[in-house]
N, C-alpha and C positions, 0 to 999 in steps of 0.2 A: 333445271338440267335434264336433258333427255337421257334415259338410262336404257341401255340395251341388255341383251342376255348375258354378255360377258360381265357387266358390272353387278349383276344380281347374284353371281356365284360367290359363295362364302370365301372370304380372304382373311384368314386368321393370321395377321401379321406377326403376332407375338411368337408364333412357332417358327418364324424364319430368322436365321442367323444374320446378324448385322455384318454387312460387307465392309472390310477395312480398306484404308487407303492403299496399303501395300498390296492387297489382293487385287484391287481395281487396276493398279498400274502394272501388275505383273502379267496381265493377259488382256488382249483386245477382244477376247471371245465372250465377255460378259454381255449378254443380250438383254435389253430392257423389255421384260415380259409384259409388265403392266405398270400403270401409275395410279396411285390412290390419291385423288385430289383432296379428299377430306383431311387426310393426314400429311399431305405433301410428301409422299414417300414413293420411291421407285422399288419395284420388285425385279430382280435380275437373276438369270440362270446362265451358267457357263456352257456354251454349245460350240463344239468344234465346227469347222467348215463342212466336214463330211456329214455331221449330224444335221446341219442346216439344210444340206442338199436332200437328205433322206426324208425329211418331214414334208407332208403335203401342205401344211399351213404352219405359220409361225405365230398363231394366236396363243392366248394364254393356255387354253385347254391342251393344245398339242405340244407346246414347248416345255411345260413343267412335268410332263409324263416321265416318270423315273429320273427326274432331275432334282438336285438340291437347289432350293430357291433362297436367295439372299434379299435382305431389305436394305435400302439406302435412302436416308432422308435427303431430299433435294438440296437443302441448305448445306448439308455436309459435302455433297458433291461440288457445289459451287465454290465452297471455301477452299477446295483443293486446287482451284485455278484462280489465284489472286488477280491475275491480269485478264480474267474473263475466259470463258470456254473457248477453245480453238474453234474457228469457223468450220462449219460442216462442208465437206467437199460436195460438189454437185451430185445430185441424185436424179434419176429419171423415173417416171411414174406410169403406172397402168391404172387408169380410172375405168370403171365399168358399171353397168346397171344390173348386175347379178344374173346368174344362170345363163351366161353367154360365152363360156369357154375361157374365161380369164385365168383360171387356175392352170389349165393345160398350157396356155400361152406362156404364163410365168415360168412354169417348170421347163418348158422348151428353151427358154432364154437363159436358164440357170446353168452356166458352164463354168465350173471351178477353174480358176486361173484367168478367166476372161470377164465373167459377170457373176455377181451375187444378187439373187432376186429374193427379196423378202416378200412373204406372202401373208398379207393381212395382219400386220402387227396390231395387237390389241391396244397398246398404249396410244397409238395415233387415233384409233377409233374412239377411245375415251375422250381425247381432246376434241374430236369432231362433235361429240355429244355435248360439250360443255362450254364452247367458245372461250377458251383460256387465253391468258396473256401469251403474246408471241414468244416470250422468253422460254416457256415450256416447250413449245414446238421446236425452237432453235436447239434447245438442249437435247431433245430426243433425236433430232436429225444428226447432231454431232455424235451421239452414241451409235446411231445406226450406220454412220459412214466411217467409223473409227477403226474397223478391222484392217489389219496390215496384210493385205493380200496382193502386194505388187501392183499390177496394172488392172486389177479387177474393177469394173464399173459397178456402181450400186444402183439397182433398180428396185422400186417398191411397188408391189401390187397392193393397192389400198383395199380395205373393206368398202363396200358400196356406201356405207354410212359416211364416208369421208369425201363424198363428192362436193360437199359444201366448203372443202378446204382447197379446192383447185387453185384459186388465186393466191392464197396464202403460201402454199407449198412452192408454186412456181416463182413466187416473189423472193424466195430464200436465196436463189442464185440465178444469174442471167443465163447460165448454160443449161439449166434444167428444162426438160421437155416432157411431154406426156402423151399417152394414147387414150383416146376416148372410145372404148370398146362397147358396142351396144347392139342389142337385138331389136327387131321391129316389134311393135306392140302385139301382134298376133302370136309371134313366137314366144314372147314373154308370157302371154296369157296361157298358152299351152303348157309351158314349163311350170308355172305356178299353180294353176287351177287343177292340173292333172295329178297332183300329189298332196295328200292331207297335211304332211309335215310342212310343205311349203306354204300352204294356206295359213297355217299357224305362224310361220315366219313372217308372212305378209302382214297379218294383223298386228304382230309385235312391231314391225317396222312403222306401220301407220300410227300406232299408239305412242311411239317414241318420237314422232314428229318428222319422219322421213318422207311424208307424202302431203305436206302442207300446201294446199292451193287456196286461192282467195275464196272466202266462204260463199260468195255469190255463185261460184262455179260448181259447187258440190252436188247440186241436185237439179239437173234440167227437168222441167216439168214433163209429166206424162210419158216417161220412158222407163220401162222395166229394166232393172239391173240387179244382180245379186250383190250381197254385201261384199263378198270376196272379189267379184268382178269390178265393182266400183273401186275397191281398195287398190286393185292391181292397176287400173287406169290412173288413179291419182298418183300412185307411186311412180309409175313409168313416166308420166308427164312431168312430175317434179324433177326426176333425174335428168330428163331431156332438157328441161329449162336450165338446170345447172350447166349441162354440156353446151347448149347453144350459146348461152351468155358468155361462158368462158372461151369458147372457140371464136366468137365474134371479136373479143377484145385481145386475144392472143393467138391469132390464126397461124402465125409462123412457128408457134411452139407447141401446138396441139394437133394431133392427127386423128380424125375420126376413122374408125374401122368397124365395118359391119361384121357381126358375129357369123352370119351365114357365109360371108366370103372367107373368113378364117377356117370354118369347118370344111368348106369345099376345096380350099387350096391352102392347106396349112403351111407348106414349105415356103411358097412365094410370099404369102401374107406375113408370116413370121420374119422372113428376111427383110421385107419392107419395113416392118416395125423396128427391127434391130438397126437398120440403116438410118431411119428417122431419128432414133434415140442416140445415134452416134456410138454404137457399141463396138463396131469394127470386128464382128465375129467371123471366124473362118467358116465358109459356107459348107464345107464337107462335115466339119464338126457339128454345125448346127443341124444339118440334115440327119446325121446319126443320132443326135440327141432327141430330135422330134420323133424319129422312128422308135427309139427306146421308150419315150414317154407315152406314145400311143399304144405301144405293146403292153405296157403296165401302167395304166393311168392311176396315179397314187390316190386321187380323190375317190374313185369308184372301185378301186381294188381289182380291176380286170382290164383287158384290152379295150381301147376305144375304137369301136367299129362304126364308121360313119353311116353305112347303109342300115345297119341294125338300129342305130339311134334314130335315123329318119323314119323307119317303119314304126318304132315305138311312139314317136311324137305324133305321127299321123293317126295312130290308133287313139291316143289321148285326145287329139283334136276332134275326132269323130264322136268320141264318148261325151265330150263337153261342148259340142258344137253350139247348142242353143245358148248356153251361158256365155261362151266366147263371142258369139254374134251380138248378143245384147250389149256386152261390154264395148265392143267396137263401135256400135251405134251410139252408145253413150259418149264415147270419146269424140266422135264426129260432131255430136251436138255441142260439146264443150268448145270445140275449135270454131264452130260456126258462130259462137258468141263473140269471137274475135277479141277476147279480153286477155288472153295469155301471151299474145305476140310471139307464139312459137312458130318458127319457120317450118316449112315442109321438109321432109327428109331429103329431097333432092337439093334444096337450098342449103341445108345443114352440111351436106357433103361436098359443097363446092370448094 
């Protein structure tokens, strides 16, 4: 089993109160914070709609802050539905290759009364790491789409570790659709190699199996490349392989979106995304929400200024130009081997 940072956090379940049947059915606000596969136990916290909106992420670290956490054995939950769990209502999805604006997009689409956008549920990331039975995925999706909010659509922005679940998640309901949000390799290299914390993130991703390419492709002869540069290329190519394979088989249900297009034209691209996912959002409300989220970007804790971000990225690109250049050459050498069957970016976007 691949284990990410979330799973390594201490989870002393004995300190969590057992959730009762009456509590569970009294509120649709119990959110599945995490699932412990070793003990077959769910961890849940009660979060109101306004609390869901306020949090930048809905991962374990963010959702349990100042919240009471309950434990619930999976078998106990299943026993409460003798005729089987109710089917999950259709959800829409945002898949991405990390550091490409997915959090801002997700928050811009989160409009109480119209859409509820979950941002990186840890429980789904745990399942992505473990290749579980489909019953667990169905159970989590039933819990995530259970909130009684009238006509609210459910959208889930997955953790990037979940890109191996695209086919499984879209297979849950024929009305489910998804966005494939991605940055080009150079932009990804700048984002990752320019910050020490992201280099550490990258090595953890590779160690957990998120950058598994055929062994013959890992070391093209006589080409210098740094450890982090190689890891970044491997990771990016692995995610693009997930995207291209999924898009080829489900072209009418997946929309590729360039991160650079989203940054340069956030209103129109976000509207395109909303329309493709069938969210039916009011354009004026959407524009207002985009403006509000850019003014106070919850992830970075300050306004998102496109020109300022561009200047910062260009500075990082110059600082790490040699390492980035070597990584790009290494990628070109991989593709020249013609063993990955990865389409060009122009072919992918057709």
